[in-house]
N, C-alpha and C positions, 0 to 999 in steps of 0.2 A: 589527977594523974591517970593516964590510960596505959595499960600494958598490952603489947601486941607482939606477934612473931612475924608480922607482915613486913615486906621490904618497904622501907620508908626513905624518901628523899626529903630530909628535914627542911632544907631551904625551900623546896617546891611546896611542901605542906604549909609552911608558914605563909608563903605567898598566897596560897589558896584560901587561907583564913584571914587575909587582909594585911599581913606583914606586921603584926603586933609583937611577935617574938614567941619562940617556943623554947622549952628546955627539954633535954633528953639524956637518957643513959642507955647507950647501945652496947654496953659491955657484954651482955648475954643476948645473942641474936634471937633466942626463943622467948625472952622476956624483956623486950625493949620497953622502956618507960618514957612516956612523952607527956609533957604538961605545958601549960601556958605560962608565959613570963608574968612576973609580978605587975600588977596594975593593967593587965590586958583585959579588954572587954569581952574576950572570947570565953564562952562558958564551956564547962566540961562536956556537956551534951553536944555542943557544936563541934568540939574537938573530936569526940567519939564518932560523930557522923562523918566528919571530914576524913578521918582515918579509914573508916569503912569504905568510903568512896574513892580514896586515894589510889592512884596508879603511878608508882614511882618512875619517873624518868631518870635518865642518867645524870649523875652529879657532874659538877664542873670538872672535877679531877678525872672522872671516867671519860669525859669528852676529850680532855687534854691528852690522856693516854691513848685513846683511840686515834686521835688526829696524828699523834707522834708515830704510832704504829703504821698508819696509812702512809705517812710521809716517808718513813724508812722503806716501806715496800715499794713505793714509787721510785725512790732513788735507786733501789736494787734493780728495778725494771729498766732504768736508764743506764745501768752498767756500772754504777758506783760500787767500789769495794767496801768491805766492812770498815777498814781503816779510814777510808775517805769519809764515810758516813759518820764515824765517831768524831773525826776532826770537825765536821760541819756542825754537829749538834752539841759539841762540848762547850 
C-alpha cells in the first residue's frame, strides 16, 4: 500500500499500470491509500513509481459535469430561459 496526498485519478492510474485493478481509500485527501488488487502482477515498487509519474486527468464525472455546464452556458447564449433549460435537462 502506498500513501500519498497527490491528486489521483484511480481509473487512469489503473489503466497506466495495465488494468489489473487497484484498491484505494480516499477518505483523507492528505493520506490517500492506494494498493494493488489481489492477484495483480503489479508490484508495490511499480505502483509507487506510477504514482510518482501520475498526472491526474479529469474523471468521467468531472468531464460529465463540465460538459453539462458548457451545454447550459450555450443554451443561455441562444436565449433559453432558466425554466426552459431545466425542462430540457430534467
